[in-house]
C-alpha positions in Angstrom: 58.5 1.1 -2.4 59.1 -2.2 -0.6 59.1 -5.4 -2.3 58.2 -3.5 -5.9 59.7 -5.4 -8.5 60.8 -4.0 -11.7 61.8 -5.5 -14.4 64.0 -4.8 -17.6 62.3 -7.2 -20.5 60.6 -5.7 -22.9 56.4 -7.0 -22.8 56.1 -10.2 -25.3 59.7 -11.4 -24.6 59.9 -14.8 -23.4 62.4 -15.0 -20.0 65.1 -17.0 -19.8 64.7 -18.7 -17.3 67.5 -21.0 -16.2 67.0 -25.0 -16.6 67.7 -26.0 -13.0 69.9 -29.0 -13.6 71.3 -29.6 -10.5 75.2 -27.9 -11.4 73.7 -24.4 -11.4 70.9 -24.8 -8.8 73.2 -22.6 -6.4 73.8 -19.6 -8.6 70.3 -19.2 -9.4 68.9 -19.5 -6.0 71.6 -17.2 -4.5 70.2 -15.1 -6.9 66.5 -15.1 -5.7 67.8 -14.2 -2.7 69.5 -11.0 -4.3 73.0 -12.7 -3.8 75.7 -13.2 -6.0 77.7 -16.1 -5.8 80.7 -18.3 -7.9 82.1 -21.4 -8.0 84.9 -22.0 -5.7 87.2 -25.1 -5.3 87.2 -26.6 -1.8 91.0 -28.1 -2.7 93.3 -25.1 -4.4 90.5 -22.1 -4.1 90.2 -21.5 -7.6 87.5 -19.3 -9.0 85.4 -20.3 -12.0 82.3 -19.2 -14.0 80.2 -21.0 -15.5 79.6 -23.6 -13.2 81.4 -27.2 -13.9 81.5 -30.4 -12.5 85.1 -30.3 -12.1 87.6 -27.7 -11.1 89.6 -26.1 -14.3 93.0 -26.2 -12.1 93.4 -29.2 -10.1 90.6 -31.5 -11.6 88.8 -32.5 -8.2 85.1 -32.8 -7.8 85.3 -30.6 -4.4 83.7 -27.2 -6.0 81.4 -25.1 -3.9 80.1 -21.7 -4.3 81.2 -18.5 -2.9 79.6 -15.4 -2.0 80.8 -12.2 -3.8 80.0 -8.8 -3.4 78.3 -7.8 -7.0 81.0 -5.5 -7.9 83.0 -5.4 -11.0 84.3 -3.9 -13.5 83.7 -4.1 -17.0 86.4 -6.2 -19.5 84.4 -5.2 -22.6 81.1 -3.8 -24.3 79.4 -4.7 -27.1 76.3 -2.0 -28.4 73.9 -4.8 -30.3 71.6 -3.3 -32.8 70.1 -6.3 -34.4 67.6 -8.3 -32.5 68.1 -11.7 -31.0 64.4 -12.1 -30.6 61.2 -10.3 -32.4 60.1 -8.9 -28.5 64.0 -6.9 -28.7 63.3 -5.2 -32.0 62.4 -1.2 -29.7 64.8 -2.5 -27.1 67.6 -2.1 -29.2 70.2 -0.9 -29.4 71.3 -2.1 -25.5 74.9 -2.6 -24.0 75.5 -6.4 -23.5 78.9 -6.1 -21.1 81.6 -8.8 -19.9 82.0 -7.9 -16.3 85.7 -8.8 -14.7 85.0 -9.9 -10.2 87.8 -8.6 -8.3 87.1 -10.7 -5.7 86.4 -13.7 -7.5 89.9 -14.3 -9.0 88.7 -12.0 -11.6 86.4 -14.3 -13.5 84.5 -12.9 -16.6 80.3 -13.0 -16.0 78.4 -11.3 -19.2 75.2 -9.6 -18.9 73.3 -6.7 -20.1 74.2 -2.9 -19.0 71.4 -0.9 -17.5 70.5 3.0 -18.6 71.3 4.9 -21.6 72.1 2.8 -24.7 73.9 5.0 -26.8 76.7 6.4 -24.4 80.2 5.1 -24.6 81.5 2.6 -21.6 85.1 3.1 -20.2 86.9 0.0 -20.0 87.6 -0.5 -16.4 84.6 1.4 -15.2 82.8 -0.2 -12.1 79.8 -1.6 -12.1 77.0 -3.6 -9.6 74.4 -6.2 -10.2 71.0 -5.5 -10.7 68.9 -8.2 -9.5 66.0 -8.4 -11.6 62.0 -10.4 -10.3 60.6 -11.6 -12.6 56.7 -13.0 -11.4 57.0 -16.4 -12.7 59.5 -16.9 -9.8 62.9 -16.2 -10.8 65.8 -13.7 -10.8 68.0 -12.1 -13.6 71.4 -10.7 -12.7 71.5 -7.5 -14.9 74.5 -4.8 -14.6 74.6 -1.4 -13.9 77.8 1.5 -13.6 78.6 2.2 -9.9 
């Protein structure tokens, strides 16, 4: 199944394409290459997410992007019962996770957890990034239990 695109959004759901303002461009470009990157300070080495113009620790403007493994652990999660958009009505319930990335200073990312939405998700459960390519030319990052 080479180059077969698989998406998890319900029909009619507008794709949440990011507006590339320059600050997060490398994050979305990396996602399109099926790589996960996190901002890292070139001066003090601190990781941070989401993207910012200055380092949270030393306040320098010398930030870069660092490729990480795409593996993490569940820090927290929530089962969503009420759709945020009418097209999500048939997708409810679904699970949203906060994922901690150990190889990026334990920064946290939020995303959907793929699979059975009725299951219980153990805290600290290992997860891995799943890259969801869209025909409009962008890629979203989802999570699945590893």
